[in-house]
N, C-alpha and C positions, 0 to 999 in steps of 0.2 A: 650593337649589344647594349642592353639596358643597363643603366647604372645600378649598382647595388645599394639597396637601402636597408635600414634597420627598421623592422616592423615594431611599432610601439605595442608592447604587451603588458598585461597586468602583472603585478608582482607574483612570482611563483608561489603556488599554494600547495601545501601538503594535505593529503586527505586525512581528516581527523579520525582517530581510532574508532572503530566500531560503526562507521557510517556507510560502508561500501555497498550495503544492500539497498539503500534508498537513493543512491546517486546514479544517474543524474536527474531522477524525477521523483516527485511525490505521488505519482498517480495511484499507487496502491497502498501507500501507507508507510508509516515510519516504524518498521518492525524491529529496529535494532538500537534505538537511541541510547539506551541506558546500559549497554554492555560494559562500559567502564566503571559502573557503579558497584560498590560492594554490597549495596542493600537492595537495589531494585533492578538488577540486570534483567532485561527482557529477552535477549537472545542467548545468554549463556545457559548451559543446561547439562544434564546427565543423560546419556543414552540408555536405551533399553538394555537391561542386563542379559547376558547370554545364559541359556539354560545351564544349570549346574549338573555336572556328571554325578553318578552314584558314588557315595562315600565308600572308602575301604571298609571291609568287614570289621565290625566292632566299634566303628565310629558313628556317632549320631549325625544325621543330616544337618547341614547348616540351616538355621531357621531363616525365614524370609526377613529381609532388612526393611524396617519401617521407621520413619522419622516420628519420634514421640511428639505429641502435641506440646507446643511450647508457648502458645498464645492462649490466654483465657479471656473471658468476657470482660473483665476489668480492663485489660489492655485495649480491647476493641472499643469499649465505651469511652476510654480516655482519648483515643485517637479520633473517634467520632466527634467528641466535644470540640476538637480543633478544626474540623472540616470547614465550617462556615468561615472561619478566619482565613484558612488556606485559600478558599475560593475567592473571597472578597479581595484579598491581597493580590492574587494572580490577575483578577479582572481589572483591578485598579492599575496594576503595572502595565498591562497589555492593551486595555481598552476594549477587549472582546465584548461583543454585544450580549451573548447568552451562553450559559453553561448549565448542565444538569448532572447530578451525581447520585449514585446509589451504592450502598454497601450491604452485603448479605453476610451473615455469620450463623453457622450451625442451622441452616435452613430457615432463617428468619431475616426479614428485611429490617435492618437496624437503622438505616438512614436512606432517605430519598428526598431530594429537594431540587427545585429549579431556581435559577438566578438570572437576572437581567431580562432582556427582551428578545422576542423571536426575530424581529426585523428592526434594524437601526432606523430611528426616526419615527417609529410607530409605538403605541403604548402597550400592545399585547405582550403579556409577560410569559416567560418560559415557566412551565410547570412540569410535573413528573410524567405527564402524558404527552408532552410535546415531542414530535417526531424529528429526529436529526438524521442526516445522511451519515452512515456508519463508515464509509470508505472501506479500508481493508479489514476492519473488524467484521465485515461481511463474511470473510473467509472462515472465521470461527463459527458463525452461525451455519455456514454451508457445511462445515465438517460434521455438525450434528445431524444435518439433513441426510448426508451421505451415510453416516454411521447408522442412522435409523434404517436405511435401506439395506445396509449390510447385515444388521442385526436381525432383520426379518427374512433374510435369505434371498432377497430380490437380486442382489448383486454381491460380489465379493471384492475385497480390497485388491486382490491380485488378478482380477479380471482385466484383460486388455481393454482400454477404453474404446478402441476402434470397433469392438464388438457391438457397441451401442451408439457410437458416433462415427459413422463411416467416412465423414468428411475430414477427419483428422489425419494429417500426414505431415511428416517432417523430413529433413534432408536425408536421413539414414533409414532405408526400408526396414531394417531390423527393429529400430526404435519405434517406427510407425506401427508395426505389428505387435510389439511386445510391451509398450509403455502402459502401465497399469494405473488404476485410481491412486494408489499410494505414490507412484512415481510422480504423477502430475501434481498431486496435492501437497507434496513435500518439496517441490521445486528441484527435483533431481533428474529431470528428463534430458538435460543437456541444452534445452532452449536458452537463448541468451537473456540476460537481465532485462526485464521489462519489454521483451520483444513483442511487438504488435501494438504497444501503447501509442506510438506516434501515428500509426495508421488510424487509430480511433480519433485522434485530434484532427486528422484530415477528413473525417466524416464517414469512414468505412464502418460497417456494422459487423456483428459477430461472424456471420457466414463469410463475408469478404475477408476478414482478418484470418480466420481459420484456413481459408483456401490459400493464403500466402505464407503460412508458417513453414512450409517446406523450402522457402528461400533463405531462411536464416541458418548461418553456420552453427553447428552443434559442438558442445564440449562433451566430455566422456559421460556416457549414459550410466546413471546410478553411482557415479564416482565424482560428481561435481554438483555444486549448488548454485543456482541463479534464480532470483525471484521473478516468477513469470505469472502475470495476471491471466494471460490467455491460455497458458498450459493448465492452470488451476480451473479456469472457466470451462475448458473442454471437458474436464472430469465432471464438473457439476452438470453440464448440459447432457453428458452421456448418461448420468444417473436419471435425469428427467426423461430423456428419450426412451430409456428402458421401460418407463411407465407410460409412454405416450402422452406426457404432460409437458408444459412449459416449466422453466425453472421456478418462476414465481408460484405456479400452481403446486408443484411438488413441495416447495418450502412451506407454503401455507398449510397443505394437508398433513405434512409429516411432523412439523415442529410448531409453527406459529399457532395454528388452531388448537392442537392438543394442550398447549401451555397457556391458552387464553391470552395470547399476545395480539390483542385487538388493534394495537397501534404500531404494527410491524408489517413491512411488505418488502418484497424483492422486485417490485415494479416501480420504475421511476415515475411513470405517469400517475400511479396511485399516490405516491408521495407528493407530487406537485399539486394534486387535487385535494390533499388532506386539509381539513379546516385548521388543525392545530399543528403546524409544522414550523420549524426554524429555518428561515432563509439562510442561504450560504453567503458568506461575506469575504471580501479581500481587502487588503490595506488600501486606503485611499491614496497614500503616498508611501514610498519605501521608508523604512525606519521610523514610521509614525505610529501613533496609537489611535488613529482615526480609521474607521471602516466604512465600506460602501457595499451595498447588496450586489451580488453577482450570481444570479440563478441560472447560469449557463452550463453548469456541470451536469452531464448526462452520461452516467456510467452503465447504461442499459446493456451495451454490447458485452460488458464483462460483469454481468450481474452476479454470478456466484462469487466472484473475487472482490467486487466493490460496489454492488448495486443495491444493497439492503438499506433500509431506513427503519429506525425504531426509537422508542422512548426508554427512559431509565426504569420506569415501572415494568415494562416488558422485558428489558434486559435483566432485571433482577429475577424475574421468573426463570429465564433461561439459565442464569448463573446458579440458581438453586438446583435446577435439574443437573447441570454439569457437575456440581459438587456433591450430588447425592447418587452418583453412579447411574444416572439416567432416569431416576425416579422423580416424580413430582406429585405431591399430595396423594400418595398412595397408589399411583399408577406408574407402570414402567413405560416411559416414552421411548427410550433408546436402550437396547440391550447393553448391559454393563461391559461386556467384553469388547463390543464394537466401540463404545464410547471411550474406554480406556485406551484403545488403539490410537485414538486421536491425540491423547495426552502423552504418547511415547515419542521418543526421538527417532526419526526415519532418515534424516539428512544432516550431515555435518556442515553447518552453514558458515561458521567463521572460527578459525583457530585463534586462540588468545595470542595477542601480539605484544602485550606489555606485562611486566611482573605483577602478580596478584590478580590478574584478570582470569576469567574462566572461558573455556571453549563454548561455542554457541551451537544450538541444534534447532531443527524444525520438525514438527510433527506433521499432521495433516490439517492445516488451518490454524495452527498455534505455534508460537515460539516456545521452546522448552528449555528451561535453565534451572540452575540451583542458586538459591540465595546465599547470603554469607553465613547462614546457620545450617546449611545442608538440606533445606527443604526444596522439593521440586516446585517450580513456579511455572504456571501455564498462562500464556498471555498473548496479546496481539495489540498493536497500535495501528491506527489508520489516519490517513490525511489526504485531503484534496487541496492542491494549490488554489483551486477555485472555491474553497470555502468550507472545509470540514476538518475537524480535529477530534480524534476519538482514542480511547484507550480502555482496555479491559485486562485485569490481572486476577488470577485465581491462585490460591494456596490450597490445593486439595487436602493436604494432611491436616490443615487447620479448619477446613470448611469455610474459608474466608474468601470473599471476592469483592472487587470494586470496579465500577464502570464510570467513566467520565466522558461526557459528550459536549462538544463546543461547536458553535455555528460560525467558525472563523477559519481562515487559512492557517496552516501550521506555523505557530510561533512558540510552541512548547507548553500550551495551556494544559491540555489533558495530561501530558506526561509529568508536568510539575506537580499537579494536584495528586496524582497517583503516587509519585515518589515520596511526597511529603507524608501522605497518609500511611503508607507502608513503613516508612522509616520510623514514624512515631509509634505505630502499633507494635513494632518489633523492639524498639529501644526506649520508648517513653520520652523521646526528645528527638530533635532533628540533628543528625550527625553530619549533615552536609547542607550548605546553603544552596538549595536546589534551584531556585529561580534563576540566578545568574548563570549557574553551571549549565542548565538545560538551554537557556536562551542562547548561550554562546555556541552550543552544539548545533542549534538550528541556524544560526548566522553562518557558521562554517559550511553547512550543507548547501545553503542558498548560494554562497559565494563560489563553492566548488563547481556548481552546475553552469556557471557563466563561461562564455568563451574566453580563452586566454588573450585574445586580441582585443585591444581597446578601440573599438570601432567609433566610439563617440568623439574621439579626438583625431581630426584629419592628420595625415602624415605630412610632414614638411617635405616638399619636393616630390609629391606623389605624381606618378605618370598619368597623363590624361587617358580617358577611356576611348574606345572606338566610337564612331557614330552610333546612335541608338539602334538604327536599322541593322547594324552588324549582329546584334544580340537577339533581335526580335525573331520569333518563330515558335513552332510547335515542337515539343520535346516529350519524351516518355521514359519512365523508369519501370523495370519489371516488377519492383516491389511497390513503389509509391504511385504508379499509374501515370496518367497524362498530366502535362503541365504546359503552360504557354507563357512566353515573355512578350509582353505587349509594349510597343513604343507609343507613348502619348506625347507627341512632339519630341523633345530630347529627353524626356523622362521615361523610365522603365517601370513596369509593374509585373510582378511574378504572380501568375494565376495557377493554382493547383488544388488538389484534393478531389474527392469523389464528387462528380457532377461539376467540377471546376468551381467550387463555391468559395474558395479563399483567395483574397487579393492582398498582395504585399507590395507597397511602393518600395522601390530599391533606391538606395543612396550610394553614390560612388565613394569608394575608399581609395583604391590604387590600381591603376592599369585596368585589368579585366576583372577586378574584384569589387563587388558591391556588398551591401549589407541591408538587412531589414530586421524589424522587431518581430520575434516569434509570438505566437498566441496559443491559447488552449491550456489544457491541464499540464502539459509537459513543456510549457514555454521556458526558455532559458535566457531571455533578454535578447540583445542583438546577436545575430549570427551572420556569417559570411556566405556569399554565393560567388563562385569563381568560374568564369567562362573559359573554355578552350577555344581559342580563335586561330583559324588557319586561313590564309589568303583573304583576310579582311572579313571573315564570317565565322560565327560561332558554330562549332560542331557538337558541343555538349556543355553542360554546367554541373557543378557539384555544390550541394547545399551542406554547409558545415555541420549543423546539428542533426541532420538526417544521415550523416556519413560515419557515425561512430563505429559501425561494423563494416565500413567500406561499401555500403549499399546506397549511398546518397547521390549517385551520378545519374543525370537525365541526358539522354542522347537525342539529338535533333531527328525528328521523324522524316 
C-alpha cells in the first residue's frame, strides 16, 4: 500500500461575486465584471415587462413606463473633458500599448481619439481608424446582423436554427430540433459554459466543433444560463447559411457596408492584412507592466461570437444606429422592433448574491441591466487572453454610448475607462476609485482559473514514476480526439490536438501524475495529467484542465 501524502495545494479561493460567467476562461469576453457596482453594472438588468391585461371598466390604462432623460449635454461635455486624463492614467498604470475611445450622444460623435501605439516597439500610433480585435463585443455587432435579417423577414427569432444549420445537434434531440435563434444567442440552450472553446485551442475548426456539441451534458433548456460562444456562433452561421453566404459576407452586406464601416470585418484574415491594425499583446511577465506582441489569436472558428475587428470611428457609427432605433443618417438599417428585441432580457444570467446588487440578464448579444438611477443599460465587454480588451455600453434612454478598445490582454483597461466615464457623466465626480477596484476583480479571475494543486513545488517524499515506456502509447478521447504519449529517453511528451500539432513536455509530480504548462486562449497555467496504470502499463490518462465536465479522459487505443 502506498503511503498517504498530503498534496500541496494553493490557498483555498472563493469565487469573487459576479465573475462566474467568465471563469475559467477569457475566450469570449468579460461580460459581467461590474455587476457589483452601483453605477456601471454590466450584467444587472430588468427583464422584458409582461403584457398588461385590459383595465377594469372605468379605469384608464396604465401609461407605458419610460425613464425620463436625466443626463444633458453639459453632463456629457464635463465627462468628456475628463476622458483624456482617465485614459492616460490607466495606460500609465498598466503600461498597455494602445487604446482608442469614442463617445456618441444624441446621434453625434462627441469624442473619438486614439492613444499609444499599435505595436509595442514600433512608432505607428493608434488613431480612430485603427482596427482592434473586438473579442466578445463581436456578439453585439452580430446581434445587429441577425436583427436586420429578422426585420426583413428572412428569418424569425423563433425559427429553430437547425432549419438553416443542419449540422447543429446537442445531447437532447428535443433541444436539437427546437433551439431557436433567441435560445442560442441568449445562452439559454443548456450547453455548458464555454463548451467547445478548448477544442478551438486544440486546432479544431467550426465544423469540427459543432459536430462534437452533442457530447456535452446539458442543463435545463430555456431555464438555465451558460455563456456559450459556439452556441451563439451556430445561430450566426445559421443566419448566414439561410442566405447562402459566409458570416463575414452577411455581416458586411447587412451592417458594415450600409453604415460605412470601412474598417470593420468579421474575417480574421482581413484583419491580419489590414494596414492600420493594432497588434494583440500579452504581459511579458506576470504582474508586470511590460507587454510583448502575440498575434496568435485566431477566433475565426467562432466568428459571430468573437471574430470581428473594428475601429472606434466605425463603432461610433454602429452605436448611433443602435441608439436611434436602427436608423442611420435618414436610412432604416435595422427594423426598430427587431433591434429592440436585442435590447430586451431573454435569459436570467445571474441572481444577485449580495445586498444592494441587482439581478443580471442577457439579451441576444448584449448584457441587459439597470443602473443605480433606474435606466436600462445595454452593454458587452470582450477580452482575449492572447491580447484584446474591449467594452461598449449604451444608455438608450439618454442616447449615450461609449466604446473602449485596447490591444492588450485583459487587465481591466477598457472596463476602468468606461466605468470612470459613466460615473462622471451621471454624478459629476468619481464615486468609486475604479482603477484598483477593477484591477482586483481581474486578479481574482486569473487566480481562480489556476489549478488548486501547486505543481511548481515538488512534493516531499513523492513516489517515483513507472519507467517512461509504461506510459508511452497512442490514446484517444471521443471529444478531444487522438493523443500520443511519446517517450524520449526517460522524458515524456504529450502530443494532441487536430493533426497532432501540439506538444507538451511532461514534468513528474507524484507517482503516476505529471504536469505541463497549458497554452492557447484558454491556458490556465500548469495542469495535471494522471495515468491509470495496471500491471505496469498505462490504460488511460486524464488531463485536469480538459476534465471540468468529466470529459478529459483518453483511453489507450
